[in-house]
Backbone as CSV, one residue per row, in Angstrom:
resi,resn,N_x,N_y,N_z,CA_x,CA_y,CA_z,C_x,C_y,C_z
1,UNK,-23.718,-19.859,-17.464,-23.043,-19.279,-16.087,-21.723,-19.075,-15.374
2,UNK,-20.507,-19.988,-15.353,-19.722,-20.417,-14.134,-18.485,-19.113,-15.121
3,UNK,-18.805,-18.908,-16.530,-17.899,-18.167,-16.723,-18.332,-16.769,-16.643
4,UNK,-19.512,-16.418,-16.743,-19.651,-15.493,-16.169,-19.214,-14.493,-14.650
5,UNK,-18.845,-15.381,-13.650,-18.386,-15.707,-12.495,-17.298,-15.201,-12.230
6,UNK,-16.834,-16.435,-13.383,-15.087,-15.714,-13.507,-15.256,-14.779,-13.867
7,UNK,-15.341,-14.221,-14.827,-15.313,-12.802,-15.605,-14.979,-11.809,-14.166
8,UNK,-16.543,-12.302,-14.311,-16.580,-11.257,-12.482,-15.593,-11.563,-12.066
9,UNK,-15.302,-12.266,-11.114,-14.035,-12.328,-9.880,-12.777,-11.695,-10.295
10,UNK,-12.013,-12.001,-12.293,-11.019,-11.412,-12.452,-11.283,-9.468,-12.741
11,UNK,-11.956,-9.333,-13.195,-12.559,-8.384,-12.670,-11.967,-7.797,-11.543
12,UNK,-13.195,-8.152,-10.287,-12.633,-7.081,-9.149,-11.013,-7.517,-8.523
13,UNK,-10.533,-9.000,-8.694,-8.470,-8.547,-8.967,-8.490,-8.094,-9.287
14,UNK,-8.514,-7.211,-10.727,-7.721,-6.366,-11.710,-7.968,-5.167,-11.529
15,UNK,-9.212,-4.636,-11.059,-10.086,-3.916,-10.735,-9.081,-2.476,-10.321
16,UNK,-8.362,-1.056,-10.011,-7.377,-0.751,-9.356,-8.359,-0.302,-7.752
17,UNK,-7.278,-0.639,-6.468,-8.648,-0.516,-5.777,-8.522,-1.472,-4.703
18,UNK,-8.624,-3.009,-5.458,-9.759,-4.033,-4.919,-8.603,-3.968,-4.747
19,UNK,-7.450,-4.665,-5.105,-5.994,-5.448,-4.546,-5.590,-5.719,-3.386
20,UNK,-6.125,-7.355,-2.535,-5.653,-6.953,-1.159,-4.237,-7.088,-0.843
21,UNK,-3.249,-6.813,-1.735,-2.319,-6.172,-0.823,-1.742,-4.949,-1.479
22,UNK,-1.506,-3.482,-1.319,-0.624,-2.146,-1.947,0.278,-2.800,-2.815
23,UNK,0.100,-1.740,-3.399,1.249,-1.550,-4.546,2.636,-1.110,-4.308
24,UNK,3.751,-2.436,-3.632,4.450,-2.009,-2.996,5.649,-2.014,-4.128
25,UNK,5.880,-0.636,-3.616,6.410,0.660,-5.080,8.337,0.176,-3.940
26,UNK,9.517,1.259,-5.054,10.278,1.297,-3.917,9.945,1.349,-3.002
27,UNK,10.091,2.522,-2.856,9.703,4.310,-1.215,9.891,2.556,-0.734
28,UNK,7.817,1.259,-0.406,7.897,0.704,0.438,8.554,-0.429,1.064
29,UNK,8.613,-0.248,-0.917,9.992,-2.157,-0.121,11.364,-1.517,0.645
30,UNK,11.355,0.182,0.326,12.499,0.673,0.980,12.543,0.765,2.167
31,UNK,10.999,0.774,3.122,10.935,0.689,4.613,10.348,0.348,4.575
32,UNK,9.752,-1.251,3.790,9.816,-2.555,4.884,10.648,-2.958,5.066
33,UNK,11.795,-3.365,4.284,13.226,-3.105,4.226,14.548,-2.819,5.636
34,UNK,13.850,-1.352,6.046,14.780,-0.938,6.480,13.852,-1.582,8.074
35,UNK,12.734,-1.205,8.377,11.536,-1.582,9.556,12.757,-3.302,9.402
36,UNK,12.459,-4.039,9.229,13.365,-6.074,9.169,14.709,-5.832,9.521
37,UNK,15.703,-4.498,8.520,17.012,-4.337,8.910,17.685,-3.683,10.864
38,UNK,16.320,-2.934,10.930,16.579,-2.939,12.378,16.120,-3.280,13.313
39,UNK,14.405,-3.977,13.070,14.119,-5.179,13.962,15.214,-5.987,14.746
40,UNK,15.870,-6.439,13.491,17.242,-7.252,13.379,18.276,-6.211,14.321
41,UNK,19.085,-5.775,13.981,19.930,-5.192,14.687,20.004,-4.881,16.495
42,UNK,18.609,-4.961,16.489,17.993,-4.288,17.498,17.909,-5.491,18.660
43,UNK,17.241,-7.120,18.064,16.925,-8.815,18.214,18.118,-8.936,19.103
44,UNK,19.226,-8.698,18.228,20.219,-9.177,17.950,21.405,-8.501,19.238
45,UNK,21.469,-7.841,19.227,21.853,-6.612,20.291,21.504,-6.697,20.816
46,UNK,19.961,-7.260,21.236,19.565,-7.626,23.159,19.469,-8.368,23.498
47,UNK,20.053,-9.907,22.097,20.226,-11.616,22.195,22.219,-10.927,23.319
48,UNK,22.599,-10.191,22.276,24.424,-10.508,23.184,24.125,-9.506,24.319
49,UNK,23.718,-8.880,24.448,23.773,-8.143,26.060,22.778,-9.070,26.983
50,UNK,21.734,-9.741,26.739,20.959,-10.921,27.457,22.770,-11.852,27.684
51,UNK,23.380,-12.712,26.846,24.279,-13.487,27.016,25.387,-12.619,28.011
52,UNK,25.705,-10.810,28.290,26.004,-11.293,29.051,26.043,-10.356,30.742
53,UNK,24.335,-10.579,30.450,23.849,-9.688,31.906,23.885,-10.891,33.038
54,UNK,24.667,-11.924,33.168,25.103,-12.697,33.836,26.653,-12.328,34.606
55,UNK,27.439,-12.057,33.503,28.478,-11.479,34.219,28.725,-10.454,34.400
56,UNK,29.349,-10.402,36.056,29.293,-9.364,36.582,30.375,-8.443,35.855
57,UNK,31.273,-8.902,34.700,32.496,-8.568,34.977,31.865,-7.262,33.404
58,UNK,30.420,-7.513,32.992,30.290,-7.075,32.016,29.856,-5.659,32.100
59,UNK,30.007,-4.691,33.086,30.144,-3.586,33.662,30.971,-2.622,32.572
60,UNK,31.716,-3.299,31.563,32.601,-2.165,30.487,32.051,-2.672,29.596
61,UNK,30.475,-2.821,29.109,29.930,-3.104,27.989,29.144,-2.044,28.896
62,UNK,28.798,-2.243,29.519,27.225,-1.463,29.836,27.541,-0.306,29.796
63,UNK,29.175,-0.018,30.395,29.580,1.959,29.667,29.411,2.323,28.775
64,UNK,30.773,1.109,27.659,30.130,1.480,26.410,29.051,1.567,25.112
65,UNK,27.913,0.517,25.995,26.440,0.585,25.595,26.106,2.745,25.806
66,UNK,26.810,2.743,27.035,25.536,4.254,27.296,26.619,5.012,26.849
67,UNK,27.870,4.632,26.316,28.985,6.160,25.763,28.254,5.810,24.805
68,UNK,27.997,4.760,23.965,27.789,4.869,21.587,26.616,5.626,21.621
69,UNK,26.954,6.671,20.573,25.779,7.403,19.967,24.772,6.215,19.018
70,UNK,23.931,6.464,20.283,23.249,5.038,19.503,22.057,6.117,19.465
71,UNK,21.019,4.929,19.005,19.636,5.122,18.318,19.172,6.036,19.196
72,UNK,18.098,6.683,19.812,17.700,8.071,20.882,16.114,7.252,21.247
73,UNK,16.006,6.279,20.541,15.151,5.818,20.998,15.314,4.549,22.421
74,UNK,16.544,3.704,21.883,17.164,2.914,22.684,17.540,4.364,23.778
75,UNK,17.933,5.181,24.126,18.469,5.971,25.320,17.846,5.604,25.855
76,UNK,16.275,7.265,25.355,15.493,7.406,26.143,14.440,6.357,26.758
77,UNK,14.685,4.515,26.271,13.959,3.688,26.984,14.783,3.234,27.713
78,UNK,15.830,3.003,27.314,17.117,2.692,28.481,17.020,3.690,29.431
79,UNK,16.024,4.600,29.497,16.567,6.031,30.627,15.948,6.067,31.377
80,UNK,14.183,5.393,31.157,13.115,5.517,31.340,12.599,3.959,32.327
81,UNK,13.155,2.684,32.193,12.978,1.782,32.770,14.085,1.992,33.327
82,UNK,15.525,2.283,32.799,16.445,2.180,34.696,16.482,2.780,35.650
83,UNK,15.330,4.693,34.996,14.793,4.950,36.711,13.733,4.598,37.904
84,UNK,13.378,3.667,37.063,12.447,2.523,37.454,13.430,1.590,38.872
85,UNK,14.654,1.597,38.275,15.545,0.654,38.647,16.232,1.399,39.385
86,UNK,16.755,0.905,41.033,17.889,1.295,40.799,19.005,0.491,41.196
87,UNK,19.227,-0.507,41.055,20.593,-1.828,41.090,20.882,-1.629,40.043
88,UNK,22.350,-2.690,39.926,22.685,-2.801,38.076,22.649,-3.808,37.463
89,UNK,22.008,-4.626,38.210,21.204,-5.912,37.551,19.841,-5.661,36.881
90,UNK,18.947,-4.817,37.313,17.923,-4.143,36.276,18.355,-2.786,35.698
91,UNK,19.417,-2.300,36.040,19.784,-1.413,35.099,20.302,-1.572,33.663
92,UNK,20.778,-2.770,33.891,21.345,-3.900,32.406,20.781,-3.463,31.788
93,UNK,19.330,-4.829,32.371,18.102,-5.209,32.541,17.418,-4.702,31.215
94,UNK,17.202,-3.119,31.367,16.101,-2.073,30.471,16.845,-2.310,29.694
95,UNK,17.963,-1.889,29.689,18.771,-2.192,28.065,18.715,-2.704,27.226
96,UNK,18.815,-4.396,27.965,18.750,-5.588,27.270,16.833,-5.446,27.008
97,UNK,16.296,-5.338,27.892,14.742,-4.937,27.193,14.575,-4.330,26.315
98,UNK,15.015,-2.998,26.472,14.860,-2.165,25.285,15.023,-2.417,24.107
99,UNK,16.126,-3.141,23.746,16.158,-3.611,22.761,16.086,-4.181,21.403
100,UNK,15.278,-6.229,22.504,14.293,-6.414,22.752,12.665,-5.950,21.866
101,UNK,12.346,-5.100,23.149,10.890,-5.031,22.831,10.943,-3.410,21.107
102,UNK,11.854,-3.304,21.296,12.943,-2.036,19.887,12.392,-2.696,18.954
103,UNK,13.559,-4.695,18.549,13.382,-5.148,17.720,12.078,-5.937,17.676
104,UNK,11.265,-5.877,18.710,9.641,-6.981,18.395,8.363,-5.756,17.417
105,UNK,8.540,-4.439,18.248,8.053,-3.590,17.783,8.309,-2.918,16.196
106,UNK,9.096,-2.867,16.277,10.075,-2.546,14.002,9.388,-3.818,13.537
107,UNK,10.202,-5.149,13.645,9.394,-6.054,12.792,8.074,-6.419,12.426
108,UNK,7.464,-6.417,13.611,5.509,-5.725,13.857,5.172,-4.843,12.682
109,UNK,6.205,-4.014,12.801,5.610,-2.810,11.780,5.655,-3.598,10.706
110,UNK,7.120,-3.688,10.405,7.120,-4.388,9.271,6.577,-5.547,8.572
111,UNK,6.239,-6.461,9.585,5.181,-7.027,8.951,3.741,-6.349,8.359
112,UNK,3.111,-5.624,9.410,2.333,-4.953,8.504,1.940,-4.276,7.745
113,UNK,3.170,-3.531,7.042,3.259,-2.874,6.385,3.010,-4.228,4.916
114,UNK,3.989,-5.051,5.150,3.911,-5.657,3.970,2.911,-7.057,3.234
115,UNK,2.046,-6.721,4.638,0.743,-7.789,4.831,-0.252,-7.004,3.998
116,UNK,-0.154,-5.369,3.722,-1.323,-4.365,3.408,-2.175,-4.509,4.573
117,UNK,-2.307,-3.764,5.251,-3.337,-3.955,5.897,-4.138,-2.288,6.019
118,UNK,-4.437,-2.123,6.287,-5.342,-1.751,6.377,-5.277,-0.231,7.231
119,UNK,-4.822,-0.853,8.329,-4.564,0.468,9.548,-2.132,0.073,10.244
120,UNK,-1.901,-0.533,9.013,-0.270,-0.506,8.889,0.523,0.594,9.056
121,UNK,0.165,1.899,8.090,0.379,2.796,8.027,0.445,3.496,9.293
122,UNK,-0.983,3.105,9.565,-0.930,4.298,11.269,-0.670,3.529,12.182
123,UNK,-0.050,2.529,12.374,0.967,2.042,13.224,2.372,2.885,13.534
124,UNK,2.783,2.379,12.285,3.992,2.967,11.702,4.466,4.522,12.108
125,UNK,2.668,5.326,11.344,3.242,6.487,11.738,3.273,6.896,13.378
126,UNK,2.595,6.540,13.690,2.195,6.648,14.761,3.383,5.876,16.185
127,UNK,3.787,4.938,15.545,5.745,4.467,16.440,6.115,5.667,16.026
128,UNK,6.661,5.765,14.651,7.578,6.505,13.923,7.743,7.591,14.323
129,UNK,6.282,8.852,14.110,6.450,9.328,14.927,6.939,10.357,16.045
130,UNK,6.421,9.373,17.423,6.820,9.855,18.482,7.945,10.083,18.987
131,UNK,8.704,9.494,17.992,9.943,9.222,18.589,11.344,10.745,17.952
132,UNK,9.914,11.341,16.450,10.766,12.600,15.864,10.681,13.838,16.980
133,UNK,9.976,13.844,17.893,10.180,15.248,18.604,11.289,15.119,19.323
134,UNK,12.243,13.700,19.634,12.761,13.094,21.083,13.932,12.882,19.863
135,UNK,14.140,12.438,19.076,15.469,12.143,17.659,15.871,14.103,17.891
136,UNK,15.055,15.228,17.764,15.249,16.370,17.399,16.006,17.029,18.852
137,UNK,14.839,16.531,19.394,15.354,16.868,20.735,18.064,16.738,20.843
138,UNK,17.277,15.087,20.020,18.983,14.902,20.375,19.809,16.035,19.161
139,UNK,19.079,15.752,18.916,20.091,16.589,17.526,20.616,18.480,17.665
140,UNK,19.208,18.909,18.625,20.251,20.557,18.930,20.745,20.235,20.370
141,UNK,19.938,18.849,21.173,21.415,18.937,22.291,23.050,18.840,22.162
142,UNK,23.128,17.425,21.093,24.603,16.493,21.381,23.956,16.173,19.275
143,UNK,24.564,17.770,18.135,24.821,17.119,17.261,25.272,16.156,16.871
144,UNK,24.948,15.736,15.573,25.599,14.378,14.744,25.448,14.562,13.606
145,UNK,25.604,14.256,12.533,25.282,14.122,11.394,24.154,12.739,10.785
146,UNK,24.634,11.719,11.771,23.916,9.982,11.266,22.224,10.066,12.566
147,UNK,22.658,11.594,13.366,21.188,11.894,14.086,20.246,12.347,13.677
148,UNK,20.908,13.215,12.534,20.061,14.392,12.167,19.682,13.329,10.313
149,UNK,19.887,12.302,9.952,19.949,11.350,8.839,18.807,11.261,9.141
150,UNK,19.383,10.194,10.491,18.160,8.883,10.384,16.409,9.968,10.774
151,UNK,16.527,11.219,12.219,14.883,11.820,12.003,14.915,12.333,10.147
152,UNK,15.572,12.729,9.810,15.658,12.978,8.503,14.462,11.865,8.108
153,UNK,15.047,11.060,8.243,14.054,9.780,6.926,13.086,9.199,7.460
154,UNK,13.254,9.493,9.328,11.629,8.767,9.462,10.444,9.844,10.024
155,UNK,10.683,11.184,9.253,9.810,12.487,8.385,9.407,11.831,8.144
156,UNK,10.930,11.496,6.490,9.777,10.695,5.200,9.501,10.050,5.296
157,UNK,9.883,9.010,6.796,8.439,7.545,6.360,7.076,7.930,6.505
158,UNK,7.389,8.833,7.776,6.007,9.274,8.255,4.966,9.980,7.406
159,UNK,6.169,10.859,6.331,5.601,12.005,5.703,4.763,10.788,4.427
160,UNK,5.335,10.046,3.639,5.076,8.768,2.700,4.073,7.946,3.734
161,UNK,4.147,7.507,4.075,3.249,7.335,4.552,1.610,7.190,4.663
162,UNK,1.864,8.962,5.208,0.934,9.296,5.448,0.105,9.655,3.913
163,UNK,0.790,9.993,3.602,0.437,10.826,1.780,-0.110,9.435,0.686
164,UNK,0.237,8.192,1.141,-0.008,6.883,0.793,-1.266,5.960,1.930
165,UNK,-2.090,6.172,2.968,-2.129,5.314,3.666,-3.192,4.619,2.689
166,UNK,-4.393,5.447,2.031,-5.275,4.762,1.362,-5.160,3.669,0.511
167,UNK,-3.575,3.357,-0.143,-2.860,2.986,-0.532,-3.317,0.761,-0.418
168,UNK,-3.893,0.543,0.786,-3.862,0.064,1.769,-4.914,-0.438,1.807
169,UNK,-5.824,-1.324,1.181,-6.886,-2.439,1.306,-6.844,-3.444,1.827
170,UNK,-6.069,-3.609,2.925,-6.027,-5.487,3.454,-7.554,-5.798,3.805
């Protein structure tokens, strides 16, 4: 009797569609890597800016950050938070908070995809897809090849995850 149970459990774990994690093909691994890389970059930027926040001479850093052709997500989020504030300190804090929120969200997306949760592709599709119109507007408003490439990569990620959403079985 124990041998039968062992055979059944092997069959369950070896059968198609019953794995705990999705098959991590090279494209999914690349998406997870990009999510973690972007999370790390945003977190490091947020922490670095947080270190400058107390220094009043950091106004030059704020000007550099605003003029940088950065991620449209950061620019839009910082603008929304900045509109809620009217002083320099809150203005600068909006950029710091935007970086830290983006870092946490991107790290979460990468972790959810890596763990293979059934709902993970939907979270990433939503969080990545909601920024595509903003990136499209940025491409039209201020064309740069980098922004266009980032928008196309995000569209490809959304399309890939939508097409393979049923591969997640956790």
